[in-house]
C-alpha positions as CSV (number, residue, x, y, z in Angstrom):
1,M,159.9,-74.3,1.3
2,T,161.2,-77.6,1.0
3,F,157.8,-78.9,0.9
4,V,156.8,-76.9,-1.9
5,L,159.9,-77.3,-3.8
6,L,159.1,-80.7,-4.1
7,L,156.2,-80.3,-5.6
8,V,156.9,-77.5,-7.9
9,V,160.4,-78.9,-9.6
10,P,159.2,-82.1,-10.8
11,A,155.9,-80.5,-12.0
12,L,158.0,-77.9,-14.1
13,L,160.4,-80.8,-15.2
14,F,157.8,-83.6,-15.9
15,P,157.0,-82.2,-19.2
16,W,160.7,-83.1,-20.7
17,A,160.4,-86.2,-19.4
18,A,156.8,-87.0,-20.3
19,G,157.1,-85.2,-23.9
20,T,160.0,-87.9,-24.8
21,G,157.9,-90.9,-23.9
22,A,155.0,-89.5,-25.8
23,R,156.9,-89.3,-28.9
24,R,158.3,-92.4,-29.0
25,L,155.0,-93.9,-27.8
26,A,153.6,-92.2,-30.9
27,Q,156.4,-94.2,-33.5
28,V,154.9,-97.6,-32.5
29,L,151.3,-96.4,-32.7
30,P,148.9,-96.5,-36.0
31,P,148.6,-92.9,-36.9
32,R,145.5,-91.9,-35.5
33,A,146.2,-93.2,-32.1
34,A,149.4,-91.4,-31.9
35,C,147.9,-88.6,-32.7
36,W,145.4,-88.4,-30.0
37,V,148.1,-89.5,-27.4
38,L,150.7,-86.5,-28.6
39,S,147.4,-84.0,-28.2
40,S,146.1,-85.5,-25.0
41,A,149.9,-85.3,-23.3
42,A,150.8,-81.6,-25.0
43,V,147.1,-80.5,-23.5
44,L,147.5,-82.1,-19.7
45,L,151.3,-81.1,-19.7
46,A,150.4,-77.5,-20.6
47,A,147.7,-77.6,-18.0
48,G,149.8,-78.6,-15.4
49,T,152.5,-76.4,-15.9
50,V,149.9,-73.3,-15.9
51,S,148.7,-74.8,-12.7
52,V,152.0,-74.7,-10.7
53,L,152.4,-71.0,-12.2
54,V,149.2,-69.6,-10.3
55,A,149.7,-71.7,-7.4
56,L,153.0,-69.9,-6.9
57,F,151.7,-66.8,-8.0
58,H,149.0,-66.3,-5.1
59,V,150.9,-67.8,-2.4
60,P,152.0,-64.4,-0.8
61,F,148.7,-63.1,-1.5
62,L,147.3,-65.4,1.7
63,A,147.9,-62.9,3.8
64,S,146.2,-60.1,2.2
65,L,143.0,-62.5,1.5
66,E,142.9,-63.4,5.4
67,Q,143.7,-59.7,6.3
68,L,147.2,-60.7,7.7
69,P,150.2,-58.4,7.8
70,L,152.4,-59.8,4.9
71,T,155.4,-58.7,6.9
72,R,155.0,-61.7,9.1
73,V,154.0,-64.2,6.3
74,L,157.9,-63.0,4.7
75,K,159.6,-63.9,8.3
76,V,158.3,-67.3,7.8
77,W,158.9,-67.6,3.9
78,P,161.3,-64.6,2.5
79,A,161.2,-66.0,-1.0
80,A,157.4,-65.9,-1.4
81,V,157.3,-62.5,-3.1
82,P,160.2,-63.2,-5.6
83,V,158.9,-66.5,-6.4
84,A,155.4,-64.9,-7.2
85,C,156.5,-61.9,-8.9
86,A,158.3,-64.8,-11.3
87,A,155.5,-67.0,-11.5
88,G,153.5,-64.1,-12.6
89,A,156.1,-62.5,-15.2
90,V,155.9,-66.2,-16.7
91,L,152.1,-66.3,-17.0
92,L,151.8,-63.0,-18.3
93,V,154.7,-63.7,-21.2
94,Q,152.9,-67.2,-21.6
95,L,149.7,-65.2,-21.9
96,V,151.3,-62.3,-24.7
97,L,152.5,-65.3,-26.8
98,L,149.4,-67.2,-26.8
99,V,147.2,-64.4,-28.0
100,R,150.1,-63.6,-30.4
101,R,150.0,-67.1,-31.8
102,W,146.5,-66.7,-31.8
103,L,146.4,-64.0,-34.0
104,Q,148.8,-65.5,-36.3
105,H,146.6,-68.5,-36.8
106,R,143.4,-66.3,-37.8
107,S,145.5,-64.0,-40.0
108,L,146.9,-66.8,-41.8
109,L,143.4,-68.5,-42.3
110,R,142.0,-65.0,-43.2
111,R,144.9,-64.7,-46.0
112,A,144.3,-68.1,-47.5
113,W,140.8,-67.8,-47.8
114,L,141.1,-64.7,-49.8
115,A,143.5,-66.1,-52.1
116,A,140.9,-68.8,-52.4
117,D,138.4,-66.5,-53.5
118,G,140.1,-66.6,-56.7
119,G,139.5,-70.1,-57.3
120,T,136.9,-72.3,-59.3
121,G,135.5,-75.3,-58.7
122,D,132.6,-77.3,-57.3
123,G,131.5,-78.9,-53.9
124,D,134.5,-79.1,-51.5
125,L,137.5,-78.6,-54.3
126,L,139.0,-75.3,-55.4
127,V,141.3,-75.1,-58.1
128,L,143.5,-71.9,-57.9
129,P,145.2,-70.6,-61.6
130,G,148.4,-70.1,-61.9
131,R,152.0,-71.8,-62.2
132,D,152.3,-72.7,-58.2
133,V,152.4,-75.9,-57.7
134,D,150.6,-76.5,-54.2
135,A,147.8,-78.4,-52.3
136,F,146.1,-77.9,-48.9
137,A,143.2,-78.4,-46.6
138,L,141.9,-75.0,-45.8
139,P,139.4,-75.4,-42.7
140,G,136.2,-73.4,-42.4
141,Y,136.2,-69.6,-41.5
142,R,133.4,-67.3,-40.6
143,G,130.4,-70.1,-41.9
144,R,132.2,-71.2,-44.7
145,R,132.7,-75.0,-44.7
146,G,136.5,-76.3,-45.5
147,R,137.8,-76.7,-48.8
148,V,140.6,-78.8,-50.5
149,V,142.5,-76.0,-52.4
150,I,144.6,-77.3,-55.0
151,T,146.5,-74.9,-58.0
152,S,146.5,-75.5,-61.6
153,G,150.2,-76.4,-61.5
154,M,149.7,-79.2,-59.4
155,V,146.9,-80.6,-61.4
156,R,149.3,-80.9,-64.4
157,S,152.1,-82.1,-62.1
158,L,149.9,-85.3,-61.1
159,K,148.4,-88.1,-63.2
160,A,144.6,-88.7,-62.7
161,R,145.1,-91.6,-60.0
162,E,147.7,-89.4,-58.4
163,R,145.3,-86.9,-58.2
164,A,142.7,-89.0,-56.3
165,V,145.1,-89.6,-53.9
166,L,146.0,-86.1,-53.0
167,L,142.6,-85.1,-52.9
168,A,141.7,-88.2,-50.4
169,H,144.8,-87.1,-48.3
170,E,143.7,-83.5,-48.2
171,R,139.9,-84.3,-47.6
172,A,141.1,-86.6,-44.7
173,H,142.7,-83.4,-43.0
174,L,139.3,-81.8,-43.2
175,A,137.1,-84.8,-42.2
176,G,139.2,-85.6,-39.2
177,R,139.6,-81.9,-38.4
178,H,143.1,-82.4,-38.1
179,H,143.5,-78.5,-38.0
180,L,142.0,-78.3,-34.3
181,L,144.6,-81.0,-33.1
182,S,147.5,-79.1,-34.4
183,A,146.2,-75.9,-33.2
184,V,145.6,-77.3,-29.7
185,V,149.7,-78.5,-29.7
186,D,150.7,-75.8,-31.3
187,L,149.5,-72.9,-28.4
188,A,150.4,-75.6,-25.7
189,S,153.8,-75.5,-27.0
190,V,153.8,-71.7,-26.0
191,V,153.6,-72.8,-22.4
192,H,156.2,-74.9,-21.8
193,P,159.7,-75.5,-24.4
194,A,159.3,-79.4,-23.4
195,L,156.3,-79.4,-25.7
196,R,157.5,-77.9,-28.9
197,G,158.8,-81.5,-29.7
198,L,155.1,-82.8,-29.5
199,R,154.2,-80.2,-32.0
200,D,156.8,-81.4,-34.6
201,A,155.8,-84.7,-33.8
202,L,152.2,-84.5,-34.5
203,A,152.6,-82.7,-37.7
204,F,154.6,-85.7,-39.2
205,H,151.7,-88.3,-37.4
206,L,148.4,-86.1,-38.7
207,E,150.1,-86.5,-42.1
208,R,150.5,-90.1,-41.7
209,W,147.1,-90.2,-40.7
210,A,145.7,-88.4,-44.0
211,D,148.2,-91.0,-46.0
212,E,146.7,-94.1,-44.5
213,E,143.1,-92.8,-45.2
214,A,144.1,-91.7,-48.8
215,A,145.6,-95.3,-49.1
216,A,142.4,-96.7,-47.7
217,V,140.4,-94.8,-50.1
218,T,141.8,-95.7,-53.4
219,G,143.1,-99.2,-52.4
220,D,146.4,-99.1,-53.5
221,R,149.3,-98.2,-51.1
222,R,151.9,-98.4,-53.7
223,L,150.1,-95.7,-55.8
224,A,149.7,-93.6,-52.7
225,A,152.9,-93.4,-51.8
226,A,154.3,-92.9,-55.4
227,A,151.3,-89.7,-55.6
228,I,152.9,-88.4,-52.3
229,A,156.4,-88.6,-53.5
230,R,155.2,-86.7,-56.7
231,A,153.4,-84.1,-55.4
232,A,156.2,-83.2,-52.6
233,L,158.8,-83.2,-55.5
234,A,156.6,-81.0,-57.5
235,G,155.5,-78.9,-54.8
236,P,157.2,-75.8,-53.0
237,S,160.4,-76.6,-51.2
238,H,160.2,-74.2,-48.3
239,G,157.0,-75.9,-47.1
240,R,155.0,-72.5,-47.3
241,T,151.7,-74.6,-46.5
242,G,153.0,-76.9,-43.7
243,G,151.5,-76.7,-40.4
244,Y,148.4,-75.3,-38.8
245,P,146.1,-73.9,-40.3
246,L,147.1,-74.8,-43.7
247,L,147.8,-78.9,-43.7
248,S,149.3,-80.0,-46.9
249,A,150.3,-83.4,-48.3
250,T,153.7,-82.2,-49.5
251,S,154.7,-81.0,-45.7
252,G,156.7,-83.4,-43.0
253,P,159.2,-85.4,-43.4
254,V,158.1,-87.3,-46.8
255,P,160.6,-89.9,-47.3
256,Q,159.5,-91.2,-44.0
257,R,156.2,-91.1,-45.1
258,V,156.7,-92.8,-48.2
259,E,158.6,-95.4,-46.5
260,A,155.4,-96.1,-44.2
261,L,153.1,-96.3,-47.0
262,L,155.1,-99.1,-49.3
263,G,155.1,-101.2,-46.0
264,P,152.5,-102.9,-44.0
265,E,149.1,-101.0,-43.1
266,P,149.6,-99.9,-39.3
267,G,147.7,-101.6,-36.7
268,S,148.3,-105.1,-38.4
269,P,149.4,-107.7,-35.8
270,R,152.9,-108.1,-35.1
271,G,153.7,-110.0,-32.1
272,S,152.2,-110.0,-28.5
273,A,155.8,-108.3,-27.1
274,R,155.4,-105.4,-28.9
275,R,151.6,-104.5,-28.0
276,A,152.6,-105.3,-24.8
277,G,155.3,-102.8,-25.0
278,A,153.4,-100.1,-26.6
279,A,150.6,-100.7,-23.7
280,A,153.7,-99.9,-21.2
281,L,155.0,-96.9,-22.9
282,A,151.4,-95.5,-23.1
283,V,150.9,-96.3,-19.4
284,T,153.9,-94.3,-19.0
285,V,153.0,-91.3,-20.9
286,I,149.6,-91.1,-19.2
287,A,151.4,-91.6,-15.3
288,A,153.8,-89.1,-16.3
289,A,151.2,-86.6,-17.8
290,M,148.7,-87.4,-14.8
291,A,151.3,-86.7,-12.4
292,A,152.1,-83.4,-13.7
293,L,148.8,-82.5,-13.0
294,A,148.1,-84.2,-9.6
295,L,151.4,-82.5,-8.2
296,A,150.3,-79.1,-9.3
297,Y,146.7,-79.9,-7.9
298,G,148.6,-80.7,-4.6
299,L,150.1,-77.9,-4.3
300,H,146.5,-75.7,-4.7
301,E,145.6,-78.0,-2.2
302,Y,148.7,-77.2,0.2
303,V,148.3,-73.3,-0.3
304,E,144.4,-73.8,0.5
305,H,145.2,-76.0,3.7
306,A,147.6,-73.3,4.8
307,A,144.7,-70.7,4.5
308,R,142.3,-72.7,6.6
309,Q,145.1,-73.1,9.2
310,L,145.0,-69.8,9.5
311,L,141.6,-69.1,9.8
312,G,141.0,-71.5,12.2
313,K,143.2,-69.9,14.9
314,P,142.9,-66.5,16.5
315,R,145.2,-64.2,15.5
316,G,146.8,-63.3,18.9
317,D,147.4,-67.3,19.3
318,A,151.1,-67.5,19.4
319,D,150.8,-70.9,17.7
320,L,149.6,-69.0,14.6
321,W,153.0,-68.3,12.8
322,S,154.6,-71.7,13.8
323,T,151.5,-73.4,12.0
324,L,152.4,-71.3,9.0
325,D,155.8,-72.4,9.5
326,A,155.3,-75.9,9.4
327,L,152.9,-75.5,6.3
328,L,155.8,-74.1,4.3
329,G,158.2,-76.2,5.7
330,S,160.8,-73.5,6.2
331,R,162.4,-74.8,8.9
332,A,162.6,-78.3,7.1
């Protein structure tokens, strides 16, 4: 039992430490790299958590798989069934929440496309009539390619050059398929509560990524900053279009985004010490995420080793149960 705990507890606690490290790393990386670090960390940590729960869930079923009396196994590890039931319950809840979140995504996307049907435009641009002030990137749906949706109210709120910045921002979301990264991390956050912080951090860095793309297209960082600020002030204060699957230039912490646009371009040389620090932090985050997966894999291998030991000895052998006892570490 001691050995199992040594594998399980760190694997379930790693996401808290690794998630914090990933967010700190994202702060010193260019937006694009930050998004990939956060997305990768979320997937690895969620996979490690699920792997541990699956391993715990099937431990007590070794007896039935090997046609051994479960009662004898419980003498060695009395907590096997309660632990498996708890792991199974958590997995079931996670599955229900994942399906529910996915259905919410699809429902929101479907409603957005129904609303966009009333728009007019050409190419990838749709303009919706009305006084609402809004703009967002609408991902592809059921064979339809993605569109940039902007309301007449937003068009009237911005100057011509500012509208170009806004369109470049939303097109960057579509070209980079940012909605997929957002969806993956949003779903991963259901698996472990520590990953919710990664979801919020990713939302900010996705907007920063699109901000930098818009600044590069227009060639004027100050214009980009002014356009984002004006669009946010004119847009909905309640953030109706923020988050997956409708990524909007008016969402997220706009003051920090504007401040970043008024500064130097990300990725420009700022000293070897900072680059070395970012590299060290990246190694730490990746190592933490991989360690969670390694611990989960180790638990699976541990269980399979126990099964092989059981198969390798005759059932009447007096050493059979001492072997299982040693493998589970209940006497440690």
